[in-house]
Phi, psi and omega in degrees: 000126183282167177293330173295315179307329182278353181092004185304320180294325177289329171300311183296321175295321174296313180301322177300334178273357185262128180298331180292339180252008173306152173057020180267134172292150176303333176286347176279349186243138165240124186244123183230140174284134178260326183133216183120136176279318180239347182246161168267129181229128188228147165277130178244120170255122180228118170052040174083004181248147178243137180224171169237127173255129181244117177255123182298141174281158186294135180093342181297337181301333178298339182224357184236125170271110193289325181301309177301324179295322193273335171291322183291314177309317183291318182293317178302324181289319182294328180288345182088013181245359181219146179306158173291143185272122179258321179229134176219106187248100178295329179290317177271334183087003177278140185222135177238124176243163170291147174279128169279097184284151171067038175236150184269123177284127185285160172204170173311319173298313178291326178294332183274330190269329185265115185301141175080359188292321172304313178292325175293332168304306176299321177298312181297319183300308180309309183306312182296313188294328189258011185285340186089347186306156179232117176265149179296313186280144167252119180282108177236115192306305189288326173297323175287328172296322172293318178293322175286332170295325177297320176293316188293337179296335167284355192238157179275073183206138178267148169284155174303142179309134175083010179302307185289334174299309181297318174304325178292317181297337183279002177297329182287330177291319175303314181297319187288317181292332177286332186292332181221084180285138174271160176297136178281140182230170179287120180232154180287312176081348181217056185287061175295153176310308184297346171281003179248130181242126188246124178273346186106338181243332178205168179254147160244155184233139185229166170076087182259026189301313188263001191298161176172174170293121192205171176293120188298343189278349167308311181306316183287322179295321191279322174303319173303314183295309183291334181269355182055047182297148166274160176314319180292326173288321175301316182297317178310303186295317183285327177288332176284334178280317187269345185072024178164211187266140181284167174283164181295327182286325177292320173304314184295322178295317181300316175296318178305309185296331179300318174293311187296322180298321176297321182299312177291310185286345172301314178292324173300315181300321181296321180293320177296318180296318180288334177274007175054043173296113185287347191297317180216178175272091184281348175290308179302314175313306184295307182296319174300324171285336172287330177293322185288317175305302184298328188287305187301318185295333180277356175292152183295332183280340184302308175307327182286333178285319178306310182302315175308313172294321176298324178293316177087000000 
């Protein structure tokens, strides 16, 4: 793959427009592509300092409020769970943060192979949730489902067969969650493995596009799904978070959100598919997530978890 294919030229053009990089010769900068599902993400080395440049992907303005994201990123940095924000342009969506050096970008495989990572992830989520940080956005599951369905109604894409039936079944989940609401706290809300950076001693969390005030159990349930955690990994993460065993209601919320995150992110995947995002097969991504959601909701244990949540 050539440098142009990796977007290096675009990254250099963006950096040329940022004051902190003005007047630098191209030899003063080393730019390397890091990845990203919907955005372009680069490592930038300059005069012995290391940064991460994020350029927003095309079409993301349909469903991401950049001003809210950047406020959350700054609050998360103040809380000590995310790198310092150096540049945050809400108009363009361009963001520059400090690089967390000597850290491993997590993946489902790394969560399985690197000892203690589920516990360190649980600990950093607890630190975020108990930080007192206030995010401008409120992450509301069913409102976001409605919003994504509205976006999809303008695009040439079909929902997986039975999606509305499962959404109707989820009404019992909505009622159970509403019966005993937890205090809303600052949450990441999109805990992909790749958004966790492990130094071996602690975790850092990055990428605050979907973050907001939310039920804290969402982050635990969603991370478990994204990391494809085993029951043992779930236990390690949960015990680190709670400092012991959760209540049946707390555990029930985690399980519920495992299903509900798949119900929501199915629609996100369909938006990427409709937008012809070339990074992945997003039709397969969406249908696989929907199948996993249905499978979990069909287990005999799921209604019991819903009942525990409703009971409180």
